[in-house]
Structure formats: structure tokens, C-alpha cells
C-alpha positions in Angstrom: 7.2 -47.5 14.9 6.3 -48.6 18.5 2.7 -48.9 17.5 3.6 -51.2 14.6 5.7 -53.5 16.9 3.0 -53.5 19.6 0.3 -54.4 17.1 2.4 -57.2 15.6 2.8 -58.5 19.1 -0.9 -58.7 19.5 -1.7 -55.6 21.4 -4.4 -53.2 20.6 -2.1 -50.2 20.2 -2.6 -46.6 19.5 0.0 -44.0 18.8 -0.4 -40.3 19.5 1.8 -37.3 19.8 1.9 -34.1 21.6 2.7 -32.3 18.3 1.8 -34.9 15.6 2.9 -34.5 12.0 0.4 -34.6 9.2 1.5 -38.0 7.9 3.8 -40.9 8.9 7.5 -40.2 8.1 8.4 -42.1 4.9 11.7 -43.2 6.4 9.8 -44.8 9.3 7.5 -46.6 6.7 10.6 -47.8 4.8 12.5 -49.2 7.8 9.5 -50.9 9.3 8.7 -52.5 5.9 12.2 -53.9 6.0 11.2 -56.0 9.1 7.8 -57.0 7.6 5.6 -54.4 9.4 3.4 -52.1 7.3 2.7 -48.8 9.1 1.8 -46.9 6.0 -1.9 -47.0 7.0 -1.2 -45.3 10.4 -2.1 -41.7 10.8 -0.6 -39.3 13.3 -3.0 -38.5 16.0 -3.0 -35.8 18.8 -2.8 -37.3 22.3 -5.8 -35.3 23.3 -8.0 -37.8 21.3 -7.3 -40.5 23.8 -7.3 -38.5 27.1 -10.6 -39.9 28.3 -9.9 -43.5 27.2 -8.9 -46.4 29.5 -5.6 -48.1 28.9 -3.8 -51.0 30.4 -0.6 -49.2 29.6 0.6 -45.8 28.4 4.2 -45.6 27.2 6.0 -42.4 26.4 9.0 -42.8 24.1 10.7 -39.4 24.2 11.4 -36.9 27.0 9.4 -34.2 25.5 6.3 -36.4 25.3 6.8 -37.4 28.9 7.2 -33.8 30.1 4.2 -32.6 28.2 1.9 -35.6 28.1 -1.5 -34.7 29.6 -3.0 -36.4 32.5 -5.3 -39.2 31.3 -8.9 -39.0 32.8 -9.5 -42.6 32.0 -8.1 -45.6 33.9 -4.5 -46.5 33.3 -2.8 -49.3 35.1 0.7 -48.7 34.0 2.7 -45.7 32.8 6.2 -46.4 31.5 8.8 -44.4 29.7 11.9 -44.7 27.6 13.7 -42.0 25.9 14.6 -42.7 22.3 16.1 -40.0 20.0 13.7 -38.6 17.5 15.0 -39.9 14.2 12.9 -37.3 12.3 15.4 -34.5 13.3 18.3 -36.3 11.7 20.3 -34.3 9.2 22.3 -35.4 6.2 21.6 -37.4 3.1 18.9 -40.1 2.9 21.3 -43.0 3.7 22.3 -41.2 7.0 18.6 -40.7 7.8 17.8 -44.3 7.1 20.6 -45.5 9.3 19.3 -43.5 12.2 15.8 -44.7 11.7 17.0 -48.3 11.6 18.9 -47.8 14.8 15.9 -46.3 16.5 13.6 -49.0 15.1 15.8 -51.7 16.4 16.1 -50.0 19.9 12.3 -49.8 20.0 11.8 -53.5 19.0 14.3 -54.6 21.6 12.6 -52.4 24.3 9.1 -53.7 23.4 10.3 -57.3 23.4 12.1 -57.0 26.7 9.7 -54.8 28.7 6.3 -54.9 27.1 5.7 -58.3 25.7 6.1 -59.9 29.2 3.8 -57.3 30.8 
């Protein structure tokens, strides 16, 4: 979801995980579509694919990623972190899951607008 917001803001953004899923979570696709952002084309990538790349900014969005994120060999001007809950671990019915995904989506949007757009 963060990649979708960053790309909409005009950033060249890449998303990668320390333990990526095989496909984008359908609840994430749905809640991002609700705000006009199509992330259905995104594909989960392992963070190791980007380890030698240069970045202006690396952002981690959960504590596990921050703790296990490898050291980038490329240049990186800024590393920032914010801990969002992982909505994919939500239990309950589909409406409960959508509610949590919407909450996290809105928190990510606010964080990006507040901290990253002005960077």
C-alpha cells in the first residue's frame, strides 16, 4: 500500500519484503482501489533484489522488517521507520479484515503525506 501511495505522489517507489508473499493481498488491492489507486499489478519482491541499488530513501513499515532488514550496499541518503500493524494477520470475517486494512491504509497515507511528500 505504501508503494502505491508513494507512486501516486510521483516517487519512483519499490516495495520489498523480508518474507514476501506470492501475490498482493486481495484486501489490500480492494481498499486501495477504494481511494483510486490500482496496486493489482504490483508483485511482492524479496528485499535482497534491491540490496545493491542506490536509494534516496529506504522506509521500513513494520518492526520485523526494521530488525531483519539487510544492510544496503548501495548509497542511501535517508532511512526512516514507522511501525504499522500487519493487516494480513487480522482474523475474523471479511468485513473485519477490510476494516483493519482500511485503517492501516489511512495511517500509511497520512504518514506518507506528512513525512515523505515534503522530504
